[in-house]
VOGU-3710 file (C-alpha; in Angstrom, 3 decimals, decimal comma):
1> mfrnyftvaf> 131,802/177,444/29,079  135,367/176,178/28,977  135,162/175,969/25,205  134,277/179,658/25,167  137,242/180,435/27,454  139,693/178,750/25,101  138,102/180,353/22,055  138,638/183,772/23,595  142,180/182,774/24,577  142,975/181,751/21,002
11> rnlkrnkvfs> 141,546/184,997/19,596  143,548/187,023/22,098  146,706/185,126/21,108  146,113/185,983/17,428  145,340/189,614/18,231  148,555/190,088/20,230  151,011/187,946/18,308  154,194/189,687/19,487  153,345/189,602/23,178  152,049/186,035/22,952
21> linimglslg> 155,215/184,920/21,181  157,403/186,561/23,846  155,375/184,918/26,607  155,515/181,497/24,966  159,262/181,701/24,273  160,059/182,816/27,821  157,900/180,134/29,392  159,111/177,411/27,014  162,765/178,091/27,836  162,019/177,951/31,538
31> isatlviyli> 159,883/174,820/31,211  162,341/172,956/28,941  165,286/173,759/31,239  163,233/172,573/34,200  162,327/169,322/32,425  165,961/168,624/31,529  167,111/169,347/35,068  164,299/167,174/36,419  165,621/164,328/34,252  169,112/164,797/35,666
41> vhhefgfdkf> 168,039/165,110/39,301  165,596/162,204/39,081  168,322/160,028/37,586  171,041/161,027/40,074  168,873/160,495/43,135  167,658/157,162/41,772  170,986/155,305/42,123  170,750/151,878/43,765  167,154/152,340/44,864  166,206/148,950/43,419
51> qkdrdriyrv> 168,066/146,840/45,982  166,089/145,045/48,647  166,834/146,116/52,236  169,160/148,821/50,920  168,851/150,686/54,229  170,791/147,835/55,858  173,592/147,649/53,262  176,898/149,393/53,955  180,404/149,586/52,559  183,309/149,240/54,985
61> vsemhfpdqt> 185,685/152,178/54,459  188,988/153,075/56,072  190,646/156,097/57,651  194,429/156,170/58,059  195,570/158,684/60,684  198,886/160,462/60,228  200,376/163,162/62,455  199,063/166,030/60,354  196,305/164,553/58,198  193,741/161,794/57,835
71> lklsgvsvpl> 193,570/159,782/54,613  190,181/158,340/53,685  190,104/155,183/51,557  187,155/153,326/50,082  188,898/149,951/50,372  190,083/147,684/53,153  193,023/145,336/53,646  192,185/141,887/52,262  192,844/139,828/55,444  190,391/142,009/57,360
81> ipavanqvtg> 187,494/140,618/55,307  187,468/136,969/56,481  188,238/138,101/60,029  185,160/140,344/60,058  182,973/137,715/58,412  183,935/135,127/61,042  184,235/137,229/64,197  181,811/140,170/64,013  178,267/139,562/65,247  175,270/141,299/63,716
91> ielavpfiqy> 176,258/140,873/60,046  173,721/139,047/57,896  175,766/139,076/54,672  179,468/139,772/54,029  180,368/140,547/50,402  183,987/141,037/49,322  185,099/141,857/45,793  188,239/143,235/44,176  188,315/145,407/41,092  190,584/144,089/38,362
101> spstitipst> 192,105/145,902/35,376  193,949/143,452/33,099  195,744/145,017/30,169  194,668/142,270/27,766  191,813/139,753/27,549  192,378/136,887/25,116  189,740/134,506/23,717  191,761/131,401/22,682  188,900/129,907/20,614  188,891/132,903/18,268
111> nevyknqprl> 192,345/134,411/18,983  190,586/137,740/19,637  192,411/140,126/21,982  190,631/142,897/23,878  192,658/145,619/25,576  191,819/147,624/28,670  188,310/146,261/29,088  186,551/148,084/31,948  184,467/146,862/34,896  185,955/143,511/35,931
121> lfadehyfnl> 185,760/141,966/39,408  187,028/139,121/41,485  183,840/138,129/43,320  182,238/135,169/45,062  178,677/133,861/45,163  177,691/136,341/47,895  178,025/139,209/45,433  174,919/137,954/43,631  172,999/137,915/46,917  173,825/141,606/47,250
131> ipykwlrgnp> 173,027/142,562/43,619  169,943/140,777/42,241  171,033/139,644/38,770  168,857/137,398/36,644  170,769/134,224/35,746  170,488/133,106/32,115  173,020/130,259/32,431  174,694/128,675/35,476  174,331/129,586/39,152  176,328/131,521/41,803
141> sllrepfnvv> 177,623/128,458/43,652  179,977/127,670/40,756  182,025/130,739/41,713  183,341/128,930/44,786  185,922/127,214/42,626  188,977/129,135/41,345  189,498/129,997/37,671  185,809/130,297/36,877  184,165/133,405/35,436  180,610/134,725/35,003
151> ltesraklyf> 179,790/137,178/32,194  176,957/139,606/31,657  174,875/138,980/28,551  176,385/141,955/26,702  179,935/140,840/27,484  179,107/137,243/26,412  177,778/138,543/23,091  180,908/140,622/22,616  183,269/137,699/23,179  181,288/134,731/21,843
161> gsavnaigki> 178,240/136,003/19,948  175,642/134,732/22,433  175,138/133,587/26,012  174,729/129,965/24,918  178,037/129,901/23,042  179,902/131,373/26,016  179,404/128,490/28,469  182,513/126,329/28,817  184,757/128,665/26,813  188,174/129,844/28,016
171> iayngdvktt> 189,114/133,470/28,726  192,732/134,396/29,489  193,519/137,561/31,435  196,944/139,112/30,902  197,836/136,045/28,886  198,212/133,477/31,665  195,252/133,794/34,086  192,994/131,305/32,320  189,361/130,983/33,381  186,314/129,010/32,257
181> vigvvkdlne> 182,929/130,642/31,637  180,444/128,931/33,949  177,550/131,384/33,903  175,875/134,319/32,165  173,656/136,913/33,848  171,367/139,512/32,332  172,686/143,067/32,302  171,239/145,272/35,004  168,600/147,610/33,623  168,624/149,727/36,754
191> itdfrfgefi> 170,215/153,004/37,792  173,236/151,743/39,701  176,957/152,160/40,265  177,403/148,366/40,174  177,864/148,179/36,401  180,371/145,353/36,119  180,602/142,991/33,177  182,854/140,089/34,252  183,065/138,266/37,583  186,108/136,052/38,136
201> syntiparkd> 185,898/133,704/41,107  187,331/135,336/44,227  189,323/132,195/45,124  191,373/132,605/41,939  193,537/135,177/43,757  194,962/132,906/46,502  195,485/130,200/43,885  198,116/132,339/42,132  201,206/133,743/43,836  201,425/136,807/41,580
211> lrgnfswdtw> 197,812/137,797/42,254  198,300/137,332/46,006  201,185/139,787/45,875  199,416/142,281/43,624  196,438/142,543/45,950  198,372/142,239/49,280  196,355/139,160/50,128  198,032/138,512/53,491  199,163/142,028/54,440  197,194/143,729/57,212
221> psinsasqff> 198,767/147,219/57,029  198,275/147,545/53,273  194,935/149,005/52,156  194,091/148,698/48,494  191,172/150,782/47,237  190,437/148,036/44,717  189,537/145,729/47,598  185,898/146,453/48,450  183,895/145,050/51,326  180,109/145,363/51,699
231> vklapgvstt> 178,039/144,118/54,606  174,337/143,729/55,173  173,429/144,164/58,808  170,862/142,084/60,632  167,620/143,964/61,438  167,973/146,252/64,440  171,797/146,160/64,562  173,462/149,578/64,913  176,357/150,667/62,740  178,283/151,881/65,788
241> siekqitair> 178,518/148,396/67,295  179,782/146,927/64,011  182,362/149,710/63,574  183,727/149,131/67,084  184,111/145,400/66,461  185,874/145,930/63,120  188,271/148,507/64,568  189,069/146,140/67,455  189,958/143,377/64,988  192,186/145,818/63,073
251> kkntkpefap> 194,089/146,892/66,217  194,540/143,293/67,290  196,239/142,375/63,998  198,304/145,522/63,291  201,584/146,470/64,906  201,548/149,762/66,852  204,318/151,353/64,753  202,032/151,496/61,724  199,653/154,414/61,170  196,414/153,923/63,158
261> idhylqpltg> 193,465/152,834/60,998  189,770/153,093/61,816  186,891/151,612/59,859  183,433/153,014/59,296  180,241/151,922/57,558  179,249/154,020/54,563  175,528/153,676/53,676  174,737/152,306/50,257  172,505/155,345/49,702  175,573/157,602/50,056
271> lhfdpeydnf> 177,787/155,658/47,662  176,964/157,802/44,647  177,304/161,171/46,360  179,885/160,893/49,134  182,817/163,108/48,026  185,239/161,448/50,452  185,212/158,019/48,796  185,165/156,827/45,189  182,428/154,719/43,606  184,405/152,257/41,490
281> nqhkgskptl> 185,930/155,060/39,364  182,593/155,816/37,733  180,558/158,977/37,290  179,980/160,468/40,721  177,017/162,608/41,681  177,424/166,012/43,270  174,587/167,253/45,439  175,803/170,891/45,331  175,783/170,686/41,523  172,284/169,188/41,502
291> fglllvagfl> 170,988/171,824/43,886  172,669/174,430/41,668  170,827/173,004/38,672  167,548/173,141/40,574  168,281/176,775/41,405  168,959/177,489/37,734  165,673/175,819/36,775  163,837/177,898/39,357  165,430/181,115/38,105  164,643/180,402/34,451
301> lllgcinfin> 161,069/179,450/35,263  160,709/182,546/37,437  161,995/184,777/34,633  159,439/183,329/32,217  156,638/183,903/34,738  157,821/187,473/35,375  157,718/188,155/31,642  154,148/186,917/31,536  153,039/189,018/34,516  154,818/192,077/33,164
311> lttaqaaqra> 153,316/191,946/29,690  149,848/190,894/30,836  149,517/193,735/33,331  150,993/196,136/30,756  148,183/195,195/28,365  145,524/195,518/31,050  144,292/198,893/29,832  143,660/197,503/26,345  141,330/194,846/27,762  139,580/197,102/30,253
321> reigirktvg> 136,580/197,769/27,986  136,158/194,018/27,340  136,142/193,388/31,083  133,650/196,208/31,728  131,205/194,856/29,138  131,459/191,316/30,560  130,749/192,556/34,061  127,878/194,757/32,835  126,103/191,776/31,232  126,446/189,732/34,406
331> gsrrqlmiqf> 129,916/188,231/34,405  131,276/187,578/37,897  134,808/188,199/39,059  135,263/184,452/39,569  134,298/183,774/35,942  136,707/186,426/34,713  139,538/184,997/36,804  138,846/181,530/35,391  138,884/182,988/31,878  142,255/184,697/32,357
341> lsetfflsvl> 143,712/181,618/34,039  142,431/179,571/31,091  144,281/181,883/28,716  147,437/181,420/30,800  146,883/177,654/30,816  146,521/177,698/27,030  149,820/179,569/26,631  151,510/177,272/29,162  150,441/174,204/27,184  151,798/175,745/23,977
351> acllslilip> 155,039/176,611/25,793  155,286/173,040/27,100  154,812/171,616/23,600  157,525/173,933/22,293  159,785/172,874/25,162  159,613/169,269/23,923  161,392/170,490/20,788  163,962/172,436/22,814  164,828/169,592/25,217  167,299/167,789/22,862
361> wllnlfadfi> 169,110/171,101/22,365  169,285/171,723/26,108  170,491/168,165/26,702  173,521/169,058/24,604  174,044/172,268/26,577  174,085/170,351/29,858  176,047/167,399/28,414  178,861/167,805/30,969  176,390/167,245/33,797  174,352/164,475/32,226
371> ppdiqfslma> 175,356/160,797/32,476  175,405/159,239/29,001  172,579/156,810/29,845  170,036/159,630/30,335  167,721/159,765/27,354  164,525/161,778/26,977  161,501/159,706/26,053  157,939/160,276/27,222  157,110/156,639/26,489  160,082/155,298/28,458
381> dphmllfmgi> 159,613/157,789/31,312  155,880/158,012/32,101  156,697/159,957/35,269  157,698/162,812/32,947  154,063/163,201/31,845  152,966/163,578/35,451  155,744/166,091/36,123  154,846/168,072/32,993  151,219/168,212/34,107  152,218/169,483/37,542
391> liiavtiasg> 154,597/171,980/35,943  151,893/173,367/33,623  149,510/173,870/36,549  152,249/175,499/38,660  153,264/177,850/35,836  149,617/178,702/35,147  149,023/179,680/38,757  152,373/181,495/39,181  152,016/183,438/35,929  148,283/183,979/35,723
401> fypsmilsgy> 146,955/184,416/39,232  148,101/187,990/39,855  147,184/189,323/36,374  143,757/187,660/36,667  143,231/189,387/40,026  144,149/192,771/38,521  142,121/192,399/35,331  139,011/190,995/36,987  139,047/193,783/39,576  138,223/196,668/37,208
411> kpvlvmknqa> 135,011/198,549/38,043  132,566/198,629/35,117  131,549/202,283/35,648  135,117/203,573/35,452  135,943/201,284/32,581  133,016/202,469/30,473  134,119/206,067/31,135  137,654/205,156/29,962  139,057/205,933/33,410  140,510/202,557/34,383
421> yantsktrka> 144,083/203,889/34,518  144,179/204,088/30,746  147,092/206,204/29,539  147,501/207,896/32,934  150,656/208,690/34,727  149,933/205,863/37,115  150,010/203,412/34,209  153,305/204,762/32,940  154,947/204,541/36,339  153,916/200,870/36,557
431> wlrksltvsq> 155,844/200,249/39,718  155,022/196,566/39,737  156,283/196,063/36,197  159,419/198,013/36,955  160,053/195,945/40,067  159,638/192,714/38,127  161,936/193,970/35,361  164,575/194,887/37,939  164,206/191,400/39,459  164,852/189,822/36,089
441> fviaqffviv> 168,005/191,791/35,502  169,214/191,223/39,081  169,139/187,489/38,360  170,802/187,925/34,969  173,444/190,317/36,338  174,156/187,943/39,236  174,920/185,120/36,794  177,093/187,422/34,670  179,284/188,500/37,596  179,605/185,038/39,163
451> tmivshqiky> 180,427/183,499/35,777  183,183/186,050/35,254  184,620/185,379/38,727  184,674/181,611/38,138  186,161/181,966/34,640  188,814/184,372/35,903  189,889/181,957/38,643  190,121/179,066/36,165  192,259/181,203/33,847  194,425/182,204/36,805
461> slskdmgfrk> 194,853/178,550/37,864  195,912/177,461/34,373  198,260/180,363/33,664  199,967/180,923/37,031  203,543/179,695/37,396  203,454/176,500/39,452  207,194/176,428/40,049  208,177/174,105/37,196  207,989/173,824/33,426  204,669/172,406/32,281
471> daiitmdrpf> 204,494/173,286/28,556  205,576/170,995/25,707  206,063/167,968/27,989  204,463/164,580/27,443  204,471/161,564/29,744  204,078/157,869/28,900  203,750/154,821/31,120  206,461/152,177/30,989  205,048/148,624/30,885  205,877/147,002/34,213
481> nnpekgetll> 206,401/143,546/32,714  209,583/144,648/30,906  211,600/146,850/33,304  214,934/145,957/31,723  213,958/147,692/28,482  213,455/151,075/30,140  216,935/152,474/29,431  216,878/151,094/25,884  213,833/153,122/24,952  215,177/156,130/26,861
491> nklrqipgve> 218,286/156,225/24,679  216,174/155,954/21,524  213,958/158,816/22,625  216,922/161,114/23,222  218,130/160,535/19,656  214,834/161,607/18,042  214,966/165,047/16,355  212,454/167,294/18,059  213,036/165,765/21,526  214,781/168,231/23,801
501> eavlagsppa> 215,230/165,835/26,731  213,852/162,531/27,989  214,020/160,958/31,452  212,670/157,896/33,193  211,235/158,711/36,618  208,170/158,596/38,810  205,206/160,935/38,527  205,445/164,488/37,131  205,791/167,380/39,568  201,983/167,724/39,526
511> smgtsfgtik> 199,788/164,646/39,100  196,431/163,197/40,084  197,895/160,352/42,131  199,686/160,694/45,455  202,247/158,666/47,381  203,207/159,550/50,915  204,880/158,259/54,037  205,535/159,255/57,625  208,988/160,710/58,342  210,611/161,610/61,658
521> ytsykgeret> 213,357/164,133/62,359  215,129/164,213/65,708  217,233/167,149/66,869  218,193/168,729/70,177  214,764/170,438/70,084  212,999/167,097/70,097  211,262/164,874/67,567  209,140/166,187/64,688  206,987/163,741/62,713  204,748/164,399/59,736
531> svevknadsa> 203,316/162,751/56,626  205,240/163,732/53,486  204,477/163,483/49,780  207,068/161,155/48,212  208,202/161,433/44,582  210,984/159,675/42,691  213,419/161,179/40,183  217,054/161,738/39,220  219,045/164,876/38,393  217,965/164,927/34,715
541> yfslykmkll> 214,341/165,123/35,859  214,917/168,409/37,704  216,743/169,814/34,697  213,912/168,825/32,331  211,273/170,492/34,523  213,541/173,489/35,261  212,955/173,223/38,991  214,805/175,699/41,199  217,310/174,503/43,811  217,583/176,801/46,841
551> agryplkdsm> 220,471/175,046/48,575  222,684/171,936/48,294  222,942/169,917/45,121  220,944/167,758/42,822  221,911/164,102/43,263  224,348/162,857/40,661  222,678/160,705/38,061  224,924/157,681/38,592  224,882/157,895/42,384  221,270/158,532/43,253
561> kasevlinnn> 221,030/156,409/46,345  218,091/155,498/48,508  219,939/157,232/51,363  219,867/160,633/49,584  216,794/162,823/49,267  215,766/166,309/48,249  213,141/168,162/50,267  211,037/171,202/49,432  211,341/174,477/51,285  208,003/173,952/53,008
571> yanflgftnp> 209,327/170,793/54,659  212,537/172,581/55,634  210,445/175,292/57,308  208,349/172,644/59,057  211,536/171,149/60,470  212,503/174,583/61,805  215,036/175,762/59,176  214,352/179,316/57,996  217,582/179,209/55,967  217,380/176,347/53,415
581> adaigivldr> 221,152/175,783/53,555  220,900/174,789/57,225  218,825/171,741/56,279  221,614/170,230/54,128  223,057/167,111/55,723  220,309/166,439/58,258  219,200/162,825/58,686  215,566/161,780/58,421  213,981/158,509/59,528  211,629/157,048/56,880
591> gqgkvtvtgv> 210,773/154,017/58,990  212,497/151,535/56,663  215,813/153,370/56,902  217,705/156,622/57,397  218,095/159,187/54,609  220,242/162,310/54,248  219,031/165,612/52,804  221,341/166,697/49,926  219,320/169,623/48,610  216,344/171,904/49,171
601> ladfnfrsfh> 213,982/172,668/46,271  211,961/175,844/45,907  208,305/175,215/46,702  206,064/174,305/43,795  202,398/173,316/43,468  202,250/169,546/43,121  198,461/169,474/43,368  195,669/171,780/42,249  195,334/175,268/43,699  192,677/173,902/46,040
611> wsilpliytn> 195,586/172,538/48,102  198,243/174,394/50,006  201,894/173,399/49,470  202,748/170,531/51,827  206,012/168,823/52,864  207,595/166,798/50,046  210,695/164,727/49,388  212,295/163,372/46,212  214,082/160,050/46,526  215,719/157,637/44,077
621> ieanngkyhv> 213,874/156,324/41,028  214,600/152,627/41,470  211,408/151,917/43,368  209,045/153,556/40,918  210,543/154,397/37,536  207,241/153,933/35,774  206,998/156,957/33,464  208,865/158,445/30,533  209,000/162,240/30,611  209,733/163,811/27,228
631> alqtggksdw> 210,328/167,529/26,687  209,521/168,538/23,099  211,426/171,253/21,327  209,581/174,537/20,951  209,930/177,173/18,281  208,784/177,882/14,768  210,473/174,843/13,185  209,182/172,257/15,671  206,492/169,834/14,487  205,118/168,009/17,505
641> sktidkiqsa> 202,886/165,643/15,537  205,850/164,254/13,570  207,965/164,033/16,717  205,231/162,132/18,566  204,867/159,754/15,595  208,588/158,975/15,877  208,250/158,521/19,638  205,407/156,075/19,040  207,495/154,156/16,493  210,375/153,842/18,953
651> ykqiypdatf> 207,972/152,843/21,736  206,395/150,070/19,638  209,827/148,738/18,684  210,665/148,196/22,347  207,162/147,325/23,589  205,320/145,850/20,562  202,425/144,466/22,637  201,858/147,585/24,730  199,336/150,307/23,932  201,022/153,629/23,181
661> eynfldqtia> 199,309/156,389/25,146  200,667/159,773/26,105  199,469/162,822/28,010  200,519/166,431/27,767  201,381/167,668/31,236  199,543/170,969/30,807  196,395/169,046/29,847  196,779/166,845/32,929  197,022/169,972/35,075  193,976/171,409/33,315
671> sfyeteknts> 192,050/168,266/34,296  192,547/169,254/37,952  189,910/171,896/37,329  187,411/169,833/35,340  184,693/170,386/37,939  185,311/174,132/37,923  185,221/174,222/34,118  181,917/172,361/34,120  180,591/174,810/36,709  181,720/177,676/34,513
681> rllgwsmglc> 179,927/176,188/31,527  176,769/175,698/33,582  176,902/179,294/34,750  177,672/180,487/31,229  174,649/178,780/29,679  172,463/179,840/32,591  173,685/183,402/32,163  172,908/183,323/28,460  169,400/181,968/28,969  168,694/184,449/31,774
691> ifisclgllg> 169,861/187,391/29,661  167,848/186,171/26,683  164,622/185,770/28,683  165,161/189,110/30,463  165,754/190,886/27,163  162,617/189,275/25,754  160,645/190,806/28,608  162,377/194,139/28,173  161,626/194,099/24,449  157,967/193,380/25,152
701> lvvyttnqra> 157,728/196,312/27,540  159,450/198,596/25,040  157,000/197,553/22,310  154,094/198,256/24,644  155,536/201,594/25,818  156,267/202,874/22,313  152,770/201,888/21,197  151,218/203,739/24,145  153,369/206,817/23,623  153,133/206,928/19,823
711> keigvrkvlg> 151,200/210,203/19,787  153,559/211,757/22,323  156,481/210,864/20,061  154,653/212,337/17,073  153,953/215,598/18,903  157,584/215,899/20,026  158,806/215,381/16,448  156,399/218,006/15,123  157,740/220,446/17,736  161,295/219,829/16,542
721> asvasivsll> 162,638/216,999/18,726  165,459/215,023/17,084  165,552/211,242/16,772  168,497/211,140/19,201  166,615/213,092/21,878  163,558/210,858/21,571  165,717/207,708/21,778  167,447/209,152/24,826  164,110/210,020/26,463  162,595/206,591/25,929
731> skdflqlvll> 165,768/204,664/26,806  166,537/206,530/30,016  163,837/204,938/32,168  164,706/201,398/31,075  168,468/201,858/31,472  167,875/203,185/34,978  166,163/199,889/35,795  169,138/197,917/34,473  171,520/200,119/36,475  169,466/199,574/39,630
741> afiiatplaw> 169,585/195,815/39,008  173,375/196,022/38,733  173,611/197,882/42,059  171,473/195,244/43,790  173,191/192,249/42,154  176,789/193,381/42,771  177,036/192,671/46,545  175,119/189,404/46,158  177,396/188,187/43,349  180,524/189,337/45,207
751> wagykwledf> 179,490/187,337/48,282  178,710/184,212/46,216  182,008/184,504/44,323  183,962/185,091/47,531  182,458/181,982/49,169  183,254/179,907/46,075  186,863/181,125/46,023  187,348/180,105/49,663  187,829/176,553/48,417  191,095/177,624/46,717
761> qfrdrisvtl> 194,319/177,993/48,687  195,787/179,957/45,769  193,309/182,416/44,270  193,290/185,691/42,427  191,600/188,718/43,935  188,147/189,759/42,788  188,876/192,794/40,646  186,636/195,861/40,416  187,198/195,615/36,660  185,081/192,432/36,574
771> fllsgggmma> 182,110/194,308/37,985  182,582/197,265/35,661  182,850/194,997/32,621  179,790/192,957/33,587  177,731/196,081/34,338  178,825/197,797/31,140  178,172/194,660/29,117  174,664/194,297/30,517  173,915/197,974/29,819  175,128/197,495/26,248
781> ialltlsiri> 172,932/194,408/25,765  169,926/196,220/27,219  170,578/199,269/25,011  170,844/197,044/21,944  167,538/195,396/22,873  165,889/198,793/23,397  167,226/200,199/20,144  165,524/197,442/18,145  162,169/199,123/18,786  162,880/202,640/20,064
791> iraammnpvk> 164,833/203,828/17,002  162,084/202,548/14,754  159,448/204,351/16,845  161,493/207,571/16,893  161,891/207,564/13,094  158,204/206,924/12,383  156,357/209,578/10,371  154,433/211,695/12,977  151,525/212,099/10,564  150,607/208,420/10,940
801> slkte> 150,488/208,508/14,733  148,683/211,870/15,030  145,822/211,111/12,633  144,767/207,850/14,348  142,493/207,491/17,371
//
C-alpha cells in the first residue's frame, strides 16, 4: 500500500514539475534555515552543562553604588577571597583565579617568543576541582608552590612539540616572571566559557612585588574584573545567606568614605547570557538574538508551508476526477488523506535532502551569529538526525493536513459531473489562497520595514556629529614599561609629512573603556555629589579633536596641573549653572584633593547613542598618558598608507620590542554598534529569504491562474484586447493582495521599530518615506515576479488556447 502511495507521489511530482519545484525550494529554504538556527541555539544553550553539580556553582560579582548610578563588575577585590573562604559558612568549594595578559611569552630552551597569547590564568589546585580536566602529566597539588605552570595539551604542543617534552621546561612571562611546567591537561572538548590554555600557580602573585601591585593584592576598595571568584555551595544552602555574609565581610573591611559595594552570586548557568557581567572577554550569548533567530526560522518554515498549501489547493480541481474515481472504486477518505500526506512527506524528504546542500551556504550568511567552533556534521551531531526527523514530520503535518482534508472531501457524484468547483467563480476567488498569500507578504513586508528602520538608525549613529572630530585620526598605545620615551616619539611623529598633529593623552573623546570618580561641590545651596566620567588630556588634545569651548580657557600645555580641570556643559547644568561662564573658578572635591574649573566644554557624545550625555571632567595627562593621538592630513595629495608606514617606522625606532597596532577612531566608534549591525544583517538576510519564498509562491499562483484562464485570455485577444490591458487585468488582483499586506504590516513594523529605537537616547525619527519606499519596493518586486509569467501568457497566440480542450 505505502509503495503505491509513493509511486503515485513520484508520478504526480513528474507531472507537475514547476509546482513541485516551487514547493521543494520553499520548504528546503525553511528547513535549512531552521536546521542552522537549531545548531546555533543548541550550541548556545549548551554552555557549561557538563559540570557536575552546576546548579550549586556561582560566581561572586560586585555592585559599586554611586550617588547617581550603580556599576556592576564581574570581579572582586583580591583580599575578599581568603576572607570569604575562611569566614563564610555554607561554602563547599572556593575557587579564585585571575586572568593574565602578558605581552610576551618566552621559551628559553628554544628562544621562541610568543606575543599576546590569549587565555592565561593565575589559578590554584581548586580550579581543577571546579573544571574537570583530564591530567596527562602531573597533578593539581603541584600548583600550591609559586612559579609553577600547567599547560593544556594544545599549548604544550605549540611551545614544546608534545606534552612529554613540556614537563620541567621554563616559560618566562614578560621576560622576568619565570615558571616551570609541572603538568599538562587535556583540552576541554566541551561547550564552555572556561577555555584557558595556561595556569600559573596563584601563589606566584604574592611572591612578586610588581604582580601584587598590578592586581591590588592587599587593597580592599579596588575591584579588578580580572580577579574572579567562584564558589560551590553546600547542598541546601541558600544564595541569600551567602550574599549577606560576604557583604558583611566587605563592610567590616572597607572605610565608610568609599563607595558602598554589595556582592551577589551569579549562577553558573547565567554566565554565558547575563548582559550585566562579562564572561572572560569571550563570545557572549544573547537570548533576545537567539529568540529572534527562532522567530526567523518559524517565519521561513511557515512561508514554505503556506506555499505548499496554496499551490496544492490551487491544483485541487485538476485532481478532482482522480479522487472521484478512487472513491467510486471503494477508496475511503482516510486512505486518500494518507495518500496526500504521503505525497507531502515525499516532498518534505526531498526538501530536507536539498537543505543539507544549502546549510553550508546559510552558515556563511549567519556567520556573525555563529561561534567559530560550530560545525555541521551529521556524524558528529547525531541529535541532528532526530531533529530532522521531527522536522520532516512537523512540516508534513503542517503543509499536508489541510490540503488532504480538502482533496479527500470531494463528493464522487459532483466530481464525475465536473462540478467540484472546477473553473467556477468560487475557485477563482480562492479566499483561502488569497489569505495565505497576504500572510506571506505581511511577513516579508514586516521584515523590509524593520530592516530599513534599523539600517537608518545605524547610518544616523555613524554620520551624526558627536561634538568632536572623528575622521582621519588614529590612536596607538604607548608601552607602559618605557614612559620616558613618550615625548621622544611624539616629536618624531610631528615631523612626519602627512601628520597634521600628534598628542600624547588618555583615551579619545569616545572610547569603549570608562574611568570615573565621585566628585562633590559645595555652595551656599548645599552639597551636590555625583559620579563623573574622568578623562585626561592637554590643550593640544582639544585642538586636535576640534572640541568647542563654551567658557573659560583651555589649560596651557606647560601648566596643566592636577588642580585644574575642564568640565562639560552637562556637569555645569547639574551643578546648577545655566550660564557656562558662571562655573569658571568653582572648586570641586575629588576626594584626593581640590580642583578648580578653568573651562566648560560643549557637550559631546563620549559613548554610543544608547547613552545620554553624562557629567564629565578633563584633568591633567600625567596620571594616564597612555595613547598617541595622530591626526592625518586630508585632501587629494594625502596618502595615509605611506604616512602610517612612516609612523610605524618611527614607533619601532623608539619601541623596537613593542607590537605596532593602531585604530582609526571612526572605526572604533563604528564598533559601538556592532550588535546593531549584526542585527541589521540578520534582518536583511531574513528579509531576502522571506521575499524570495513569498515570490516563489506568488509565481506558482500566477502560473496556475494563467493556465486556468488561458481560454479567457485567448477570447479577449480575439475581441481586440491589447497585451497591456490583459497584463493589467491579471496583475490587478495580485497587486491588491500585496497592497493589503503592506497596510497590515505597516503598523506592526512601526511598533516593532519604535520599541527597538527606545534603547537609543539619541535616535532619528521614523520617516514616512521609509514606509513608502518599502511598500513601493515590494510592489515593484511583486510586479516583476508577476510579469515573468503574465506577459508571456498575454502574448500567446490565441489560436493555441482556443483549439484545445
